[in-house]
N, C-alpha and C positions, 0 to 999 in steps of 0.2 A: 955389545947392544944384545937385548934377547927381542923376539919375534912372536908374533901370535898370528893365526891363520883364521883365515875364514872361506867356505866354500859356498856358493849360492847356485842353486840348479834355475835355468832360465829357458824358458819354450816360447817359440814364435810358431804356435798351430796354425794362425789362419795363412792359406797359401795365397788369397786373393789380397788386393793392393786397397781395398775396402778396408779403413780402420788400420793403414800400416803407421802412418803420422801418429794417431793415439797411441798404438804401442810402442813407438818410438819414443815420443815423449814419457810414457810411463816408465820404459826402461832406463832414459836420462834422469828423472826423477830418483829413481832407486839408486843409481851411480852418484849422481850427487849428493844424496842421502848418507851414502856409505864414505863417500869422501868427506864429507864434513865432520864425520865422526873419528877420522883419520885414518881411514883404511883406502890404502893403494891397490889399484887394480893389477894384478903382475901375471895375468894369462888368463886364455879363454881355449879352455879343453873340449871338443866336441864330443857330443854322448850320441853314438852310433845307434840307432834304431832300426827295427825292419820298416818302419814308415816313413814319408817323405816327411816329415816333419823336422823343424830345425831345433835340437836341443843342445843346450850347452852347460859347463860347468864354467862358472866365472870365478876366478881365484885371487885373493884379497890378503896383503899384508900390512899389520901397522906394528911400531914400537909397543912392547911389551911393559906396561908400568908396574912400579911396586917392584921390581925384582932387582 
């Protein structure tokens, strides 16, 4: 079996609680869309910055078709 991989950059720039639910819902939509395309979340890597913002790389894999 062969795999293909995808990495997406995710940011949570807003420190306040206002809009948290909206950002959470938007992130869930992204994950659901990728899942429906066959992508499986296999890991989260933190992306350290000097700022206090939360930044991550989300790693996905799915079976490579046609090989």
